[in-house]
C-alpha positions in Angstrom: 2.4 3.6 -25.7 -1.0 2.2 -26.3 -3.0 -1.1 -26.3 -5.7 0.6 -29.0 -5.9 0.2 -32.8 -7.1 3.0 -35.3 -9.1 1.1 -37.6 -11.9 3.2 -37.2 -10.5 6.5 -36.7 -11.1 8.0 -40.4 -10.3 11.7 -40.9 -14.1 12.1 -41.3 -15.6 10.5 -38.6 -12.7 12.3 -36.4 -13.6 15.9 -37.6 -17.4 15.2 -36.8 -16.4 14.1 -33.1 -14.1 17.2 -32.8 -17.0 19.5 -33.8 -19.3 17.7 -31.1 -16.5 18.1 -28.4 -16.0 21.6 -29.4 -19.8 22.3 -29.2 -19.9 20.5 -25.4 -17.0 22.2 -24.3 -18.5 25.6 -25.2 -21.6 24.6 -23.4 -20.0 23.5 -20.2 -18.2 26.7 -20.1 -21.0 28.7 -20.4 -22.3 26.9 -17.3 -19.5 27.2 -15.4 -20.0 31.2 -15.7 -16.6 32.1 -15.8 -15.0 29.6 -13.8 -11.9 28.2 -15.6 -12.7 24.9 -17.6 -9.5 23.4 -16.1 -9.6 24.5 -12.5 -13.2 23.3 -12.0 -13.4 20.1 -13.9 -9.7 18.9 -14.4 -8.1 17.0 -11.5 -4.4 16.4 -11.1 -3.3 13.3 -9.5 -0.2 12.5 -7.7 1.3 11.0 -10.8 1.2 14.5 -12.6 -1.5 13.5 -14.7 -4.5 15.8 -15.5 -7.7 13.7 -15.5 -10.1 15.0 -17.8 -14.0 15.3 -17.3 -14.6 13.4 -20.6 -12.7 10.9 -22.3 -13.7 10.1 -26.6 -12.4 8.3 -29.3 -10.3 11.5 -30.1 -8.3 10.7 -27.0 -7.2 7.0 -28.3 -7.1 8.2 -32.1 -3.9 9.9 -31.4 -2.2 7.0 -29.7 0.4 4.6 -31.6 -1.7 1.9 -32.9 -0.2 -1.4 -31.3 -1.3 -5.0 -30.7 -4.2 -5.1 -27.9 -2.5 -8.1 -26.5 0.5 -6.1 -25.3 -1.5 -4.7 -22.3 -2.9 -8.2 -21.0 0.4 -9.8 -21.6 0.1 -13.7 -20.7 -3.3 -13.3 -20.1 -4.2 -12.9 -23.5 -7.4 -14.9 -23.1 -8.4 -13.4 -19.8 -9.7 -15.5 -17.0 -12.2 -17.4 -18.8 -10.3 -20.6 -18.9 -8.1 -20.3 -15.9 -9.0 -17.6 -13.1 -6.3 -16.0 -11.0 -4.5 -17.7 -7.9 -6.5 -17.0 -4.8 -3.1 -16.5 -3.0 -4.1 -15.2 0.7 -1.1 -14.7 2.8 -1.9 -16.1 6.5 -0.4 -13.8 9.1 0.6 -16.3 11.6 4.3 -16.8 13.2 3.7 -20.4 14.7 4.0 -23.0 12.0 1.3 -25.4 13.7 -1.1 -22.4 13.8 -0.2 -21.5 10.2 -0.8 -24.8 9.2 -4.5 -25.0 10.7 -5.3 -21.7 9.3 -4.1 -22.5 5.7 -5.9 -26.0 5.7 -9.0 -24.4 6.9 -8.7 -21.8 4.1 -7.9 -24.2 1.4 -11.0 -26.2 2.1 -13.1 -22.9 1.6 -11.6 -21.1 -1.8 -8.3 -20.6 -1.3 -6.6 -22.5 -4.2 -2.6 -21.3 -3.7 -0.4 -20.9 -0.8 1.2 -17.8 -0.2 4.0 -17.8 2.5 5.1 -14.3 4.1 8.3 -14.9 6.0 9.1 -12.9 9.3 12.1 -10.5 9.0 14.7 -12.9 10.8 13.9 -15.7 8.2 13.9 -13.3 5.5 17.4 -12.0 6.6 18.5 -15.9 6.9 18.9 -15.8 10.8 17.8 -18.4 13.3 15.0 -17.4 16.0 17.6 -17.4 18.7 20.2 -15.4 16.4 18.2 -12.5 15.7 17.0 -9.3 17.2 13.5 -10.5 18.9 11.8 -7.6 17.2 12.3 -9.8 13.7 11.2 -13.1 14.8 7.4 -13.8 14.1 7.2 -9.8 13.4 5.4 -9.9 10.2 4.7 -13.5 9.3 5.7 -17.2 9.7 8.8 -18.1 11.5 10.9 -20.8 9.8 13.9 -22.1 10.9 14.5 -25.8 9.7 12.9 -28.3 8.0 10.4 -29.4 10.9 9.0 -25.9 10.6 8.4 -25.8 7.2 7.1 -29.3 7.4 4.8 -28.5 10.1 3.4 -25.2 8.4 2.7 -27.3 4.7 1.4 -30.6 6.7 -1.3 -32.2 4.5 -0.9 -29.9 1.8 -0.2 -31.6 -1.7 2.8 -29.7 -3.1 2.1 -31.1 -6.8 -1.7 -29.9 -6.8 -1.6 -26.4 -5.0 1.3 -23.9 -5.8 3.3 -22.5 -3.2 4.7 -18.9 -2.8 7.3 -18.1 -0.7 9.0 -14.7 -0.3 12.3 -15.8 0.8 13.9 -12.3 1.2 17.8 -11.4 0.9 18.3 -15.1 -0.4 16.2 -17.9 -1.5 19.0 -20.8 -1.1 18.5 -21.8 2.4 14.3 -21.6 2.2 14.4 -23.4 -1.4 16.6 -26.3 0.5 14.2 -26.5 2.8 11.2 -26.9 0.6 13.2 -29.2 -1.8 14.3 -31.5 1.2 10.6 -31.6 2.1 9.4 -32.6 -1.4 12.2 -35.3 -1.5 11.0 -36.7 2.0 7.6 -37.0 0.5 9.0 -38.4 -2.9 7.8 -35.5 -4.8 9.9 -34.7 -7.8 11.2 -30.9 -7.7 9.8 -30.8 -11.6 6.1 -31.3 -10.3 6.1 -28.1 -7.9 4.7 -24.9 -8.9 4.6 -21.7 -7.5 7.6 -19.9 -6.5 10.4 -19.4 -3.9 11.9 -16.1 -4.7 14.7 -13.9 -3.6 14.9 -9.9 -3.9 17.8 -8.6 -2.4 17.1 -5.3 -3.7 14.1 -4.7 -2.1 15.7 -6.3 1.0 18.1 -3.7 0.8 15.6 -1.1 0.1 13.5 -1.9 3.0 15.7 -2.7 5.3 18.8 -0.6 4.5 20.9 -3.5 4.9 21.5 -7.3 3.6 23.3 -10.4 5.6 26.3 -10.3 2.9 27.1 -8.2 0.0 24.7 -7.5 -2.7 27.1 -8.9 -5.4 27.3 -12.4 -3.2 23.5 -12.5 -2.9 23.2 -11.7 -6.5 25.6 -14.8 -7.1 22.9 -16.7 -4.8 19.8 -15.7 -6.9 22.0 -16.9 -10.0 22.6 -20.4 -8.9 18.9 -20.7 -7.7 17.8 -19.7 -10.8 20.0 -21.8 -13.2 19.2 -24.7 -10.6 15.7 -24.2 -11.2 15.6 -23.7 -14.9 16.8 -27.1 -15.3 14.9 -28.9 -12.4 12.1 -26.9 -11.2 10.8 -25.1 -14.1 7.6 -24.4 -12.5 8.9 -22.4 -9.9 9.6 -18.8 -10.2 13.0 -17.8 -8.5 13.6 -13.7 -9.1 11.4 -11.6 -7.1 10.7 -7.8 -7.5 8.7 -6.3 -4.6 6.9 -3.4 -6.1 4.7 -3.2 -3.0 7.2 -1.4 -1.2 7.0 1.9 -2.9 3.1 2.3 -3.0 3.3 1.1 0.7 5.3 4.0 1.3 3.3 6.7 -0.2 4.6 6.5 -3.6 2.4 7.0 -6.8 1.9 4.9 -9.5 4.6 6.2 -11.8 7.4 5.4 -9.1 5.7 2.2 -8.7 6.2 1.5 -12.3 9.3 2.9 -12.9 11.2 1.8 -9.6 9.8 -1.8 -10.6 11.1 -1.9 -14.3 14.4 -0.5 -13.0 14.9 -3.2 -10.5 14.0 -6.0 -13.1 16.4 -4.6 -15.9 19.0 -4.7 -13.0 18.4 -8.2 -12.3 18.6 -9.2 -16.1 22.0 -7.3 -16.3 23.5 -8.6 -13.2 22.2 -12.4 -13.6 23.2 -12.2 -17.2 26.6 -11.6 -16.0 26.4 -14.7 -14.0 25.5 -17.1 -16.9 21.5 -16.6 -17.3 19.9 -15.5 -20.4 17.6 -13.0 -20.2 15.0 -15.4 -21.5 15.8 -17.7 -18.5 15.4 -14.5 -15.9 12.1 -13.6 -17.5 10.8 -17.0 -17.4 11.5 -17.2 -13.7 10.4 -13.8 -12.7 7.7 -12.8 -10.3 6.8 -9.3 -9.6 4.7 -8.2 -6.6 2.3 -5.0 -6.5 0.8 -3.2 -4.1 -2.7 -1.9 -5.2 -3.6 1.5 -4.2 -7.0 3.2 -3.6 -7.1 5.0 -7.1 -9.5 2.5 -8.6 -9.1 3.3 -12.7 -5.3 4.6 -11.9 -4.5 1.0 -10.8 -6.0 -0.8 -13.6 -4.1 1.5 -15.9 -1.0 0.3 -13.9 -1.2 -3.2 -14.4 -1.8 -2.7 -18.1 1.1 0.1 -18.3 3.4 -2.4 -16.7 2.9 -4.9 -19.7 3.5 -2.0 -22.0 6.8 -1.2 -20.2 7.8 -4.9 -20.0 7.2 -5.2 -24.0 9.7 -2.2 -24.3 12.4 -4.4 -22.2 11.4 -7.7 -23.8 12.0 -6.1 -27.3 15.5 -4.9 -26.1 16.6 -8.2 -24.9 14.8 -10.4 -27.5 12.7 -11.9 -24.6 9.5 -13.8 -25.4 8.5 -15.0 -21.9 6.4 -12.7 -19.7 6.5 -12.4 -15.9 4.0 -13.3 -13.4 2.5 -10.3 -11.7 1.1 -11.1 -8.0 -0.8 -8.2 -6.6 -1.8 -7.4 -3.0 -3.9 -4.9 -1.7 -2.1 -1.8 -0.1 -1.3 -1.1 3.4 -1.2 3.0 3.1 -4.9 3.7 3.0 -5.6 1.3 5.5 -7.0 2.2 8.9 -7.3 1.1 12.5 -10.5 3.6 13.0 -13.8 2.7 11.7 -11.8 -0.4 10.8 -14.8 -1.8 9.0 -14.4 0.5 6.0 -11.2 -1.3 5.2 -13.4 -4.1 3.8 -15.0 -1.8 1.1 -11.3 -0.5 0.5 -9.9 -3.9 -0.5 -12.8 -4.9 -2.4 -12.4 -2.0 -4.8 -8.8 -2.9 -5.0 -9.1 -6.4 -5.4 -11.5 -5.6 -8.7 -8.8 -2.9 -10.1 -6.1 -5.7 -10.1 -8.2 -8.3 -11.6 -9.6 -6.1 -14.4 -5.7 -5.0 -14.6 -5.4 -8.8 -15.5 -2.8 -10.1 -12.3 -1.7 -13.7 -12.1 -2.4 -14.0 -8.5 -4.0 -12.0 -5.8 -3.8 -11.4 -1.8 -6.8 -9.6 -0.7 -5.6 -8.3 3.1 -8.4 -9.4 5.8 -9.7 -5.8 6.8 -8.2 -6.0 10.3 -4.6 -6.6 9.1 -3.4 -3.4 10.8 -4.3 -4.9 14.0 -1.8 -7.9 13.7 -2.9 -11.4 13.0 -6.6 -11.5 11.3 -9.1 -13.6 13.0 -11.2 -16.4 11.2 -13.8 -14.2 10.3 -11.6 -11.3 8.5 -9.8 -14.1 6.7 -13.1 -15.4 5.4 -14.5 -12.2 4.2 -11.5 -11.4 2.3 -11.4 -14.9 0.9 -15.0 -14.7 -0.2 -14.3 -11.4 -2.3 -12.3 -13.6 -4.7 -15.4 -15.9 -5.0 -17.7 -12.8 -5.5 -15.5 -11.5 -8.2 -15.0 -14.6 -10.2 -18.6 -16.2 -9.7 -21.1 -13.3 -8.9 -19.5 -10.3 -10.5 -18.5 -12.8 -13.6 -15.2 -10.9 -14.4 -13.8 -14.2 -15.6 -16.1 -13.9 -18.6 -15.0 -11.2 -20.7 -12.0 -11.3 -22.2 -10.5 -8.1 -21.7 -12.9 -5.9 -19.6 -11.3 -2.7 -19.3 -9.7 -3.1 -23.1 -10.9 -0.1 -25.4 -12.3 2.2 -22.5 -11.2 5.4 -23.7 -10.2 6.8 -20.3 -8.2 3.5 -19.4 -6.6 3.2 -22.8 -5.5 6.8 -22.4 -4.6 7.0 -19.0 -2.3 3.8 -19.5 -0.4 5.5 -22.0 0.1 8.6 -20.2 1.4 6.5 -17.1 3.5 4.3 -19.2 5.3 7.2 -20.8 5.7 9.0 -17.3 7.1 6.0 -15.8 9.3 5.2 -19.0 10.7 8.7 -18.6 11.2 8.2 -14.7 13.2 4.9 -15.8 15.2 6.6 -17.8 16.2 9.1 -15.5 17.1 6.2 -13.2 19.6 4.6 -15.4 21.1 7.9 -16.1 22.0 7.7 -12.3 23.5 4.6 -12.7 20.7 2.1 -12.5 18.7 1.0 -9.4 21.2 0.2 -7.2 23.3 3.3 -7.8 19.9 5.6 -7.5 19.4 3.7 -4.1 22.5 3.7 -2.6 22.5 7.6 -3.6 19.3 7.9 -1.7 17.2 9.4 -4.6 14.5 6.9 -4.8 13.4 7.1 -1.3 14.0 11.1 -1.6 11.4 11.0 -4.5 8.9 8.6 -2.8 9.5 10.2 0.6 8.2 13.6 -1.3 4.8 12.1 -2.8 4.2 10.7 0.7 4.5 14.0 2.2 2.4 15.4 -0.6 0.0 12.7 0.3 0.1 13.4 3.9 -0.4 17.0 3.1 -3.5 16.3 1.2 -4.9 14.2 4.2 -4.2 16.8 6.8 -6.0 19.4 5.1 -8.9 16.7 4.1 -8.3 17.1 0.3 -8.3 13.6 0.3 -10.4 11.6 2.6 -10.3 8.5 4.6 -14.0 7.6 5.6 -14.0 7.2 9.3 -10.8 8.7 10.0 -10.5 12.6 8.6 -14.0 12.5 7.0 -17.3 11.1 9.2 -15.5 9.9 12.1 -17.6 7.5 14.6 -16.6 8.4 18.1 -18.7 5.8 19.5 -17.0 2.7 18.0 -15.2 0.3 20.0 -11.5 0.2 20.0 -10.2 -2.8 17.7 -8.5 -5.4 19.5 -4.4 -5.5 18.6 -3.5 -9.0 18.2 0.2 -9.0 18.0 1.6 -12.2 15.7 4.6 -12.5 18.1 4.3 -11.8 21.9 7.6 -12.0 23.9 6.5 -15.3 25.5 6.4 -16.9 21.8 9.6 -15.2 20.7 11.5 -16.5 23.9 9.8 -20.1 23.7 10.5 -19.8 19.9 14.3 -19.0 20.3 14.8 -21.8 22.8 13.2 -24.3 20.9 15.4 -23.7 17.8 18.4 -23.4 19.8 17.3 -26.9 21.3 16.6 -28.3 18.1 19.9 -27.2 16.0 22.4 -29.5 15.1 25.7 -29.1 17.0 27.5 -28.9 13.7 25.9 -28.2 10.2 26.6 -31.1 7.6 28.9 -30.6 5.3 27.6 -28.1 2.4 29.4 -27.1 -1.2 28.9 -23.6 -1.9 28.3 -24.3 -5.4 26.3 -27.4 -5.1 22.8 -27.1 -4.2 22.3 -30.7 -3.8 24.4 -30.7 -0.8 22.3 -27.9 0.9 19.3 -29.7 0.3 21.0 -32.7 2.0 21.8 -30.7 5.0 18.4 -29.3 5.2 17.0 -33.1 5.3 19.6 -33.7 8.2 18.1 -30.9 10.3 20.3 -27.9 9.4 18.9 -24.6 10.1 18.4 -21.3 8.0 21.4 -19.8 9.9 23.6 -22.9 9.1 22.7 -23.1 5.8 23.4 -19.6 5.2 26.7 -19.7 7.2 27.9 -22.9 5.4 27.4 -21.0 1.8 28.7 -17.2 3.0 31.4 -18.2 5.5 32.9 -14.6 5.0 29.9 -13.1 4.8 30.2 -8.9 5.0 27.0 -7.6 5.9 25.9 -4.7 3.9 24.7 -1.4 5.3 24.7 2.2 4.9 21.4 2.3 2.7 18.5 4.7 3.7 15.7 2.5 4.3 12.3 3.2 2.7 10.1 4.6 5.4 6.9 2.2 5.2 3.7 4.6 6.2 0.1 4.6 6.6 -1.7 7.7 5.9 -3.9 7.5 8.8 -1.4 7.2 11.6 -1.4 11.0 12.6 -5.0 10.9 13.0 -5.1 7.6 14.9 -2.7 9.4 17.3 -4.8 12.3 17.9 -7.8 10.1 18.6 -5.5 8.0 20.9 -4.4 10.9 22.7 -8.1 12.1 23.0 -9.3 8.7 24.3 -6.3 8.9 26.8 -7.8 12.2 27.8 -10.9 10.6 28.5 -9.8 8.0 30.8 -8.0 10.5 32.9 -10.8 13.1 33.0 -14.0 10.9 32.5 -14.9 12.6 29.4 -13.4 13.4 25.8 -12.2 16.9 25.5 -14.8 19.3 24.7 -15.6 21.8 22.0 -18.1 24.6 22.7 -19.9 25.6 19.5 -21.2 29.2 19.6 -24.1 29.2 17.2 -25.2 32.6 16.7 -28.9 33.6 15.5 -31.2 31.6 13.5 -30.3 28.2 11.7 -29.5 29.0 8.3 -27.1 31.9 9.8 -24.9 29.3 11.9 -25.7 25.8 10.5 -23.4 25.2 7.6 -20.4 26.2 10.0 -21.6 24.6 13.0 -22.0 21.7 11.0 -18.3 22.2 9.5 -16.8 22.5 13.0 -18.4 19.3 14.1 -16.7 17.4 11.5 -13.2 19.1 12.0 -13.1 18.8 15.4 -14.6 15.1 15.7 -11.5 13.8 13.8 -9.5 14.7 16.7 -12.0 12.8 19.2 -13.4 16.0 20.6 -16.8 16.2 21.6 -19.3 18.9 20.8 -21.2 21.0 22.8 -23.9 22.7 20.3 -27.3 22.3 21.6 -28.2 25.9 22.1 -28.0 28.9 19.6 -27.6 32.5 20.7 -28.5 36.1 20.0 -25.7 38.0 21.5 -22.3 37.4 21.3 -22.1 38.0 25.4 -24.6 35.5 25.8 -22.5 32.9 23.8 -19.3 33.9 25.8 -21.1 33.4 29.3 -22.5 29.7 27.9 -19.0 29.0 26.6 -17.4 29.9 30.3 -20.3 28.0 31.8 -19.9 25.0 29.9 -16.2 24.4 31.1 -15.2 23.3 27.7 -11.3 24.4 27.2 -12.0 25.5 23.2 -14.8 27.6 21.8 -15.9 28.2 18.3 -17.9 31.1 16.9 -20.3 30.1 14.0 -21.8 32.6 11.8 -21.5 34.5 8.7 -18.9 36.6 7.0 -21.4 39.3 7.4 -22.0 39.2 11.0 -18.6 38.5 12.1 -17.4 42.2 12.3 -20.1 42.9 14.6 -20.3 39.5 16.8 -16.5 38.1 16.6 -14.6 40.8 18.7 -17.2 41.1 21.1 -17.2 37.4 21.6 -13.5 37.1 21.7 -13.0 39.7 24.1 -15.8 38.9 26.4 -14.6 35.3 26.5 -10.9 36.1 27.2 -11.9 38.4 30.0 -13.8 35.8 31.9 -11.4 32.9 31.0 -8.0 33.9 29.6 -6.8 30.3 29.0 -9.7 29.2 26.9 -8.6 28.9 23.0 -10.9 30.6 20.5 -11.6 29.6 17.4 -13.3 31.3 14.4 -15.1 29.3 11.8 -14.4 30.7 8.7 -11.3 32.7 7.5 -11.5 36.3 6.8 -10.5 37.3 3.1 -9.4 40.6 4.1 -6.0 40.4 6.1 -6.6 43.3 8.1 -9.8 41.9 9.3 -8.1 38.9 10.1 -5.4 40.8 12.2 -8.3 42.6 14.0 -9.7 39.2 15.2 -6.5 38.2 16.2 -6.1 41.0 18.2 -9.8 40.6 19.8 -8.7 37.2 21.2 -9.2 34.5 18.5 -6.0 32.1 18.4 -7.0 30.5 15.1 -9.4 30.0 12.2 -11.2 26.9 10.9 -11.8 26.6 7.0 -11.6 24.6 4.0 -8.2 23.8 3.3 -6.6 24.3 6.7 -4.4 22.0 8.2 -6.6 20.1 10.3 -4.2 17.4 11.9 -1.8 20.2 12.5 -4.2 22.6 14.2 -6.0 19.7 16.3 -2.6 18.5 17.6 -1.8 21.8 18.7 -5.1 22.4 20.7 -4.6 19.0 22.3 -1.2 20.2 23.2 -2.3 23.5 24.6 -5.5 21.8 26.8 -3.1 18.9 28.2 -4.5 16.0 25.8 
């Protein structure tokens, strides 16, 4: 799979390039002085791809020739005439609050409406009939037409695309939107955007559905058939790929699971009277963007290559719309402003990959509801990319890069193989019910977490370069208990005593009922009178990589509030600066990630002096910092003296002896543990916190 051509790759030119590369490789290996080239200069990604230090025309010459437009898909002309949609989500639960923020943002650069509904609405439940934790938990709470009308007040539906992820079924939410359009005298054919349902993603994320998957697939077919005739500007079939990356998965899993879900919808909706072309024309795929810049560019391009294969198999000409949102897995509460940098690079990779619409999360999204400032910063990143960085100028800015083209090909091949494996299991639904998709992603997430714990992977401000003087960010929950209670009471009061008559097979009756005040719950109940909720699927665990370190820092902060100071680490720096500095600096960086405070002012000449100072400091932990050459003499004396004077103190050695005998001797002398490059930082710090009562 590739998006390159081989027009300039003549045998003569390639032979010369091979000779030049061989000479370069020989020079590099000489400079490495015996260190293996693959070990020092080749990086293995979570996707199992070996990233090379140098890419040349040789890498793309071996790829099969293919039309360059395949990787660009529907954006064959780039963004020169039509930029991507600035489709910012607004994380506010109350319709009036949502509307006020939306109008402000539309007047300041945003050009599309992106509504993220709360869990209750996505499960087709009214606010007073859903668990309190699901009301306003993660987005806008909508129960009836008055809610949607309030949220979209003064928004011109024919001028601004409106995107709504409706969750398990789109029929109730679509009925509200179409009733609103009719109320305003707007023909459905004039509306652009999307009202998508994705029961597969809901089943994966929640482990349950409000009715059987088969019944919800029927809903999706009915909605798509209606839209294809009456509202061609609306996408109806959603594939939420963001689930996998936000759960800690890698780009191969992201692509493979997405293609598998897409093919599943084509098959299932095809059984219900839709053509593959109709499905593709109404398909919207929502990706999360990960932190690996070039990998993410390649991911969007690889998806289009994978889609080209699917399209060829089903004789499809249409291409799906691709929406992207910055990912959640790598976002942090600690040093929260760094999130601004993270979302900027992620947004750039999505745009260079050619997405149709984009949400750039506010940097404080992890704290709940963003404020005006954080929304403005995120909104302005779109403008910077389009107007300051001039990303809209080139036709295909990433096309032709030897690195990206090769990476795209490798990624697409691995994803296609993974997709074929899912198909062998019976398809997406079968694999999901068996738990194999969840298991695969959980294993990748665990490997990433292990890399964070050992600081092989860095999160600035969290497990690298922490700032212990920063103020705690303010949590702003989307829905307070007071809001949930008031919301439930209001919906209960407004709900009609009996829902108007609705025909299950006639969307017009549902639209009419919505116009008369029927709620989401009533609309769903009328069309699913014998609903049999589906359960039994293991939900995909959505995590953030920084949560473990945030727990450490929270424990240290709680210790400080209780004891008047952070837990302290005494750093026993031995001898002159050159002898101790490297390991003293390493020690400070190691322990500060857990919120520990260093006592490291003085250096000492003897182990006994250092031990006395450690005891006098009152610190519950002492770390010896010197060199491997001096440790055989200093370490045992330091540990024995310290343990004799204060048996409960934790004694740590900065460095790990290569000799197991020496390591055992240090343990016998009194050392509790060693810190070193590759150690499990989070695990060790958690154990120390537990030992000292933090």
